[in-house]
Backbone bond lengths (Angstrom), bond angles and torsions (degrees), N, CA, C in turn:
res aa  C-N    CA-C-N  psi(-1)  N-CA   C-N-CA  omega(-1)  CA-C   N-CA-C  phi
1 M - - - 1.446 - - 1.535 108.23 -
2 I 1.330 114.65 146.06 1.452 120.48 175.15 1.525 108.70 -124.07
3 S 1.327 116.01 153.90 1.461 119.67 -179.46 1.519 110.32 -93.20
4 V 1.321 114.63 147.11 1.459 123.11 171.44 1.525 106.29 -134.61
5 T 1.329 116.09 158.99 1.452 120.91 179.60 1.515 109.16 -111.31
6 R 1.313 115.74 116.72 1.458 120.54 178.77 1.521 109.74 -70.83
7 L 1.317 117.39 166.42 1.456 121.79 -176.91 1.522 113.07 -60.53
8 D 1.343 117.27 -28.10 1.471 120.58 179.08 1.524 112.83 -82.33
9 G 1.355 116.95 1.62 1.459 121.77 177.78 1.513 114.45 93.43
10 N 1.330 118.11 -8.60 1.461 121.08 179.13 1.526 110.32 -72.77
11 I 1.328 114.81 143.38 1.460 121.32 175.89 1.524 107.82 -84.65
12 Y 1.304 115.68 137.16 1.468 123.63 -176.01 1.524 106.24 -131.81
13 W 1.303 118.31 136.59 1.467 122.56 -179.72 1.521 109.14 -105.69
14 I 1.338 115.55 131.90 1.461 120.32 -178.38 1.521 110.45 -128.76
15 N 1.312 114.60 157.62 1.457 121.82 175.35 1.532 107.61 -91.30
16 P 1.331 118.66 110.81 1.461 120.08 -176.17 1.522 113.71 -66.10
17 H 1.333 117.47 -18.19 1.468 120.49 178.09 1.528 111.68 -71.61
18 M 1.324 116.72 -15.32 1.460 121.14 -177.71 1.522 113.44 -98.37
19 I 1.352 117.18 2.11 1.468 120.59 -179.97 1.525 109.68 -77.52
20 E 1.313 115.61 127.11 1.462 121.24 175.97 1.521 110.52 -92.88
21 S 1.350 116.08 -43.68 1.463 118.99 -179.66 1.517 110.13 -158.95
22 M 1.344 115.07 164.36 1.455 122.43 174.58 1.523 107.17 -132.64
23 E 1.338 116.14 138.71 1.452 120.85 -178.89 1.530 109.15 -135.18
24 K 1.324 116.59 129.53 1.465 121.59 178.96 1.520 109.06 -96.44
25 T 1.368 116.54 119.30 1.479 119.47 -171.08 1.529 115.67 -143.77
26 P 1.255 134.32 43.23 1.453 129.52 -10.58 1.522 113.26 -79.54
27 D 1.351 118.95 -19.05 1.468 120.00 173.28 1.517 107.98 -72.68
28 L 1.308 116.49 162.10 1.466 120.92 -179.00 1.525 110.01 -90.33
29 T 1.326 116.34 120.62 1.461 122.24 176.87 1.519 108.08 -104.30
30 I 1.327 115.70 121.67 1.466 121.91 178.44 1.516 107.50 -101.06
31 T 1.321 116.71 127.42 1.463 121.75 176.41 1.526 107.93 -109.29
32 F 1.331 115.39 129.11 1.461 121.39 -179.40 1.523 110.65 -95.72
33 L 1.304 116.36 164.12 1.459 121.83 179.39 1.531 111.62 -57.21
34 S 1.314 116.95 -27.60 1.469 121.80 179.82 1.528 112.02 -75.30
35 G 1.343 116.91 -13.24 1.453 120.78 -175.38 1.519 113.20 98.91
36 K 1.335 117.23 -14.24 1.455 121.41 178.20 1.525 109.29 -65.08
37 K 1.341 116.12 145.09 1.462 121.53 179.04 1.520 109.40 -123.19
38 V 1.334 115.33 143.78 1.459 122.02 176.64 1.516 107.13 -132.34
39 V 1.338 116.72 131.49 1.460 121.80 177.46 1.527 107.87 -101.27
40 V 1.340 116.34 129.28 1.461 121.27 -174.99 1.523 111.19 -130.41
41 K 1.344 115.41 162.05 1.462 122.77 178.08 1.524 112.13 -80.42
42 D 1.322 116.94 -24.76 1.466 121.62 -172.99 1.524 110.99 -62.13
43 S 1.325 115.75 150.80 1.461 119.93 176.93 1.523 109.40 -82.28
44 P 1.333 117.44 157.94 1.472 119.58 176.83 1.530 111.46 -58.48
45 E 1.321 116.46 -38.69 1.464 120.12 -179.73 1.525 111.79 -63.09
46 E 1.350 116.61 -41.30 1.470 120.31 177.35 1.525 110.48 -62.19
47 L 1.310 116.06 -45.54 1.461 120.31 -178.63 1.523 111.73 -65.06
48 I 1.299 116.47 -43.68 1.468 119.80 178.69 1.528 109.70 -60.45
49 Q 1.337 117.27 -42.60 1.467 119.66 178.85 1.525 111.22 -63.48
50 R 1.328 117.77 -39.65 1.472 120.50 177.62 1.525 111.04 -64.01
51 I 1.330 116.43 -38.71 1.467 120.27 178.64 1.526 110.10 -65.94
52 V 1.326 116.99 -44.18 1.467 121.06 178.91 1.528 109.68 -61.22
53 D 1.342 117.39 -46.24 1.469 121.29 179.01 1.527 111.15 -61.36
54 Y 1.326 116.19 -42.68 1.466 121.36 179.09 1.532 110.79 -60.41
55 R 1.319 116.14 -46.68 1.458 120.04 -178.94 1.528 111.41 -67.12
56 R 1.321 116.79 -34.75 1.467 119.68 175.25 1.518 110.50 -62.77
57 R 1.336 115.83 -41.32 1.475 119.05 178.28 1.518 111.22 -62.32
58 L 1.326 116.57 -30.37 1.458 120.76 178.14 1.524 112.40 -82.42
59 G 1.338 116.35 -10.01 1.463 120.23 179.72 1.510 113.79 85.34
60 I 1.331 117.36 22.65 1.459 121.05 179.72 1.519 108.07 -99.16
61 S 1.319 118.01 120.94 1.456 120.28 179.90 1.537 110.16 -83.81
62 A 1.313 115.55 161.76 1.471 120.90 -178.40 1.523 111.74 -60.97
63 Q 1.304 118.25 -28.87 1.457 121.15 179.82 1.517 111.82 -69.86
64 E 1.299 118.63 -22.49 1.460 122.29 -178.42 1.522 112.59 -89.69
65 I 1.324 117.12 -8.52 1.474 120.76 -176.58 1.502 110.07 -78.81
């Protein structure tokens, strides 16, 4: 799980394996495979880095993604 910050400032934990897409409009909207959407304050670059770090902790290399 990785943390994201919702617009109200609350921390929210998400499963990065369930992310289908991210769209910056200007806030970042994360769309999950289920169709659910979450709008967060975090930048796409921050989120991508958290996902990369998370996958490294799991032992998944970039070539396997």
